[in-house]
N, C-alpha and C positions, 0 to 999 in steps of 0.2 A: 592717832597716828603719831608716833616720835619723829621730831627732825632734828636733825644733827648741823652742827657749826660747818661753812664751808670756807676754804681757804682758796685762794687764786694767788700765784705769784709770777710774777714780771719784774723785767728789766726797766732800770729807770736810769737815763743818761740825763746828766745835768752839767751846766757850764760852770768850770772852777775858776775863780776870779783870782784866787790867791797863788796859783802856781804860775811861775815865771821861767822863760827858756834859760836865764842864766843861773838858774838853779843847776843846770847840768852841763850846758854847753862850754866850750872852751877849756875842757879840762885836759885835753891832749893836743899839744900843739901842731901833730902831724894832721889834725882834723880842722884846722882854723878855717880854712877855705870852704869846707862844707858847712861847718858851723855857722859862718858868717851869710852863707846861704839859707840856711834854718832861720836864723834870728830875722833877716830879710822878709822872710816869708811870713812869720809870725807878725811883724811889724806891718805888713800889707794885708793883715786876714785871711791868708790863705789857710790857715789851720789856727787853734785855740786849744785849751785845755778843757778835757771834761772829766767827771767823776761817774764811776758805774756802780749802781747798788742795785740790790734785790728788794722788792716791794712786795709785801704780803698784805692782801686785802682779806680780811676775817669779815664774813658775814655769820652772824648768831642769831639765830631764831629767836623771837618775843610774840608772845602772846598766842591766841590760837589760829590767828589768820596766816596761813601757808605764804602769803606776799608779804609779810612784816619782817624785818631783819633789823638789827644793829648792826651798822660797820664801823670798822676801824682799821686802820693801817699799822704796820710796822715795817721798818726799813733796817735793812743791814747796815753796818758803818761805812761801807763804800771803799772803792781804791779810787783816789784822786791824783791828779797832775799827768793822766792819759792824754797823749797829743790825739786830736779830733781825728786826723788821718791814718790813724794805727792799723784800721782795717776791721771788717767785720769778724774775722775768726779770732782776733784778738779780744775783743768787746764780748763775744760769746764766751770766751775761756775766762776772763775777768766775772763775767756774769755767773757763770757756774760755780767759781770760788766763791763770791757772794751769797749765791743762793744755797750753797751748803753750810754757810755760816748762819743765814736765816733760818734754815730748818733746824740747826741747832740751837739757836736761840728760842724758837717755837716748843722744841722739845723741852727746854728747861722751865717751860711754864707748868709742865705737869708736876714738878715738884716745887714749886715756887712757895714761900711763905708770905702769905698776905697779911698786912699790918694795917690796921683801921685807925 
């Protein structure tokens, strides 16, 4: 019996400690009051910044025991600086984009050059 490798892909959400609201707030004087409110909410920990990535878990069969696998992970680069209260629909949209990037990364492995 020949076994084949398996790949599972999932969304990973991680805290983004590098993004700051002042990176984009207070660009337009007309929104000064809304920007003040948004900054205050961030300082009160009502929201924070996250990154969204796609993660592939690769299971590679090893040996003759069907229960034995070598596992490895591959992550997409991710989109960072996303407001944590952006909404599930937006997270899903970003994840789908990251998933496409990850699938392209995996496809490129079929033609990679291995250097020892």
